[in-house]
N, C-alpha and C positions, 0 to 999 in steps of 0.2 A: 797516570795509568788509568785506563778505562775499565780494566778487568781486575777485580780483587776478591780475595776471600773475605767472608763476612761471618764473624762469630755470632752475630745476632740472627742472621738468616739460618746458620747452622742450627741454632737452638730451636727456631721455628720448625724447620724440617724434622728435627729430631722429635719434637713434641707431636708431630703428626703420625709418627710410627705407630702409636697406640690405636690409631683409627683405621689402619690398613684393612682389617677384617670387617669392621662395622661401617666404615664410611662416616660421613657427617650429614645425615639426611636433611637436617634443618638448613644446611648450607648448600644442598644440592650436590654434595660430593659422594659418589657411590663407593661401595667397598672395592678395594683394589687387590684383595687376596681372597680368592683366586681372581686373576685378571683374565678376562675373555676378550679376544680380538677376532674379528671376522677374517681379516686377511693381513698377512705380514709378508712383504715382498722386498727383495733387494737383489743386487747384481754381485756376483762373486766369480772372479776369474773368467769373465766373459759369459757366464751362464746366468740366466734370470731364475731366481729361486722364489717360490711362493708357497707359503703355508696357509691353510684355510682352517677356520674353526679352532683357533689356538686357545688353550687354557693353561695358564701358568699359575702354579700354587707355590706357597712358601715365601712369597715376596715380603711378608711382614717380618721374616727372620733375616734381617739385614743389618749391616753397619753402614754408616754414612762416611764415605771417604773424604769428600770435600764439597763445599758449597761456594760457588762464586757468583758474582754479579757483574754484568757488563753494562756500564753506565750509558754507553753510546747506543747499544741495541736495546737497552732496558730489558735485559734477559737474564734470568737466573738459571744456572746449570748445577745439577746435583749428581754426585757420583755415589752409586749404591753398590755395595759388595754383598751379594746374596750368598747364603750358606746352604 
């Protein structure tokens, strides 16, 4: 199986939760709460939707649903449940 849950990766992602508001400047990781994005676009029901100058707050108040790793793509996916 190329995609699997990883308790070790879950622990790493969980430990980063405490840095959402401050980031890790020494590692070049900016704060992610609040998260500011210039543009967010997607298609929905045949319509193109675009949001500009988006700021999302409260992202540090979340639970981690699942963390998986795809060995073939070498990609980690995280599920966050925000409150």
